[in-house]
C-alpha positions in Angstrom: -15.2 -37.6 -16.2 -11.9 -36.2 -15.1 -11.8 -33.4 -12.6 -10.8 -30.0 -13.9 -7.3 -28.9 -12.9 -7.3 -25.8 -10.7 -6.5 -22.6 -12.6 -3.1 -21.1 -12.0 -3.0 -18.3 -9.5 -2.4 -15.0 -11.4 0.3 -12.6 -10.4 -1.0 -9.7 -8.2 -0.2 -7.2 -10.9 -0.1 -8.0 -14.6 2.9 -7.9 -16.9 2.3 -5.5 -19.7 3.9 -5.8 -23.1 4.3 -2.4 -24.9 5.5 -1.8 -28.5 7.6 1.2 -27.4 11.1 1.7 -26.1 11.6 2.8 -22.5 12.4 6.4 -23.5 9.2 6.5 -25.6 7.2 5.1 -22.7 8.6 7.8 -20.4 7.8 10.6 -22.9 4.2 9.4 -23.3 3.7 9.0 -19.5 5.2 12.5 -18.9 2.7 14.0 -21.3 -0.1 12.1 -19.6 1.1 13.4 -16.2 1.2 17.0 -17.4 -2.4 16.7 -18.4 -3.3 15.6 -14.9 -4.1 11.9 -15.7 -1.2 10.3 -13.9 -0.7 11.4 -10.3 2.8 11.6 -8.8 4.6 10.4 -11.9 8.4 10.4 -11.6 11.2 8.9 -13.6 12.7 6.0 -11.7 16.2 5.1 -10.7 18.1 2.0 -9.8 16.4 -0.4 -12.2 12.9 1.2 -11.9 11.7 2.8 -15.2 9.1 5.0 -13.5 7.0 5.3 -10.3 3.6 6.9 -9.6 1.3 7.4 -6.6 -1.1 4.7 -5.5 -4.1 6.0 -3.5 -5.4 3.3 -1.2 -6.9 2.7 2.2 -5.6 3.0 4.9 -2.1 3.7 3.6 -0.9 5.2 0.3 2.0 3.8 -1.7 3.9 3.9 -4.9 3.5 1.8 -8.1 6.9 0.9 -9.5 7.5 -0.3 -13.1 10.6 -2.1 -14.2 11.3 -2.5 -17.9 12.6 -5.6 -19.7 13.4 -6.0 -23.3 10.9 -8.4 -25.0 12.2 -8.4 -28.5 12.9 -5.7 -31.1 10.9 -2.6 -30.4 8.9 -4.2 -27.5 9.3 -3.6 -23.8 7.8 -5.7 -21.0 6.7 -3.8 -17.9 6.6 -5.5 -14.5 4.8 -3.7 -11.8 5.1 -3.8 -8.0 3.8 -1.7 -5.2 5.6 -0.3 -2.2 3.9 1.2 0.9 5.1 4.6 2.1 6.8 3.9 5.4 6.4 7.5 6.7 2.6 7.2 6.7 2.8 3.9 8.6 5.1 5.3 11.2 2.9 8.4 11.6 -0.1 6.1 12.1 1.6 4.1 14.8 2.7 7.3 16.6 -0.8 8.7 16.5 -2.2 5.4 17.7 0.2 5.3 20.7 -0.3 8.9 21.6 -4.0 9.2 21.3 -5.6 5.8 22.1 -3.3 4.0 24.7 -3.4 6.9 27.2 -7.2 6.4 27.4 -6.8 2.8 28.7 -6.0 3.7 32.4 -8.7 6.5 32.3 -11.3 4.0 31.0 -10.3 1.4 33.6 -10.5 3.9 36.5 -13.8 5.2 35.3 -15.4 1.8 35.1 -13.9 0.7 38.4 -15.3 3.8 40.1 -18.8 3.1 38.8 -18.9 -0.5 40.0 -16.0 -1.0 42.4 -16.9 -4.6 43.3 -16.4 -5.7 39.6 -12.8 -4.5 39.4 -11.7 -7.9 38.0 -14.0 -7.3 35.0 -12.3 -4.0 34.0 -8.8 -5.5 34.2 -9.3 -6.7 30.6 -10.3 -3.5 29.0 -7.0 -3.6 27.0 -8.8 -6.0 24.6 -11.4 -3.3 23.8 -8.6 -1.4 22.0 -7.3 -4.2 19.9 
C-alpha cells in the first residue's frame, strides 16, 4: 500500500471568486457597511479594492482585498491582513513606562527582605519576560 501524499498547505486567507465587477462589489459592500454589518469599511487605493477592520487579540488590524479579473463578469478577490502599527508602538511604550521601572523596585525590596541572598535577586529581570 502506497503512503498517502501530504495534503497541500492552504493559503492563510482564501481566494474568493465573485460574479460581480469591482464597482458592483464596492456598492454591495458599502450597503452592507451602512447597515452595520461590515466594520470599518473603506474603499481602497493603490491596488487595494477595499479594506475593513479586523478585530483580534492582542492587536487590531486591517483586512485588505485586491481584485483581479478572472474572466468575463467575474472578479477574483485576494485577501491579506495588515497590523495597525500605532497600536503596537503604543503597547511597547506602555510596557516600557509601566513594567520596567518596577524591576529595580522589586530587586531592592527582595534584597532588603533577605540581604544574604542578593545573588538570587539579580535575575529578577527574567520574571518580566
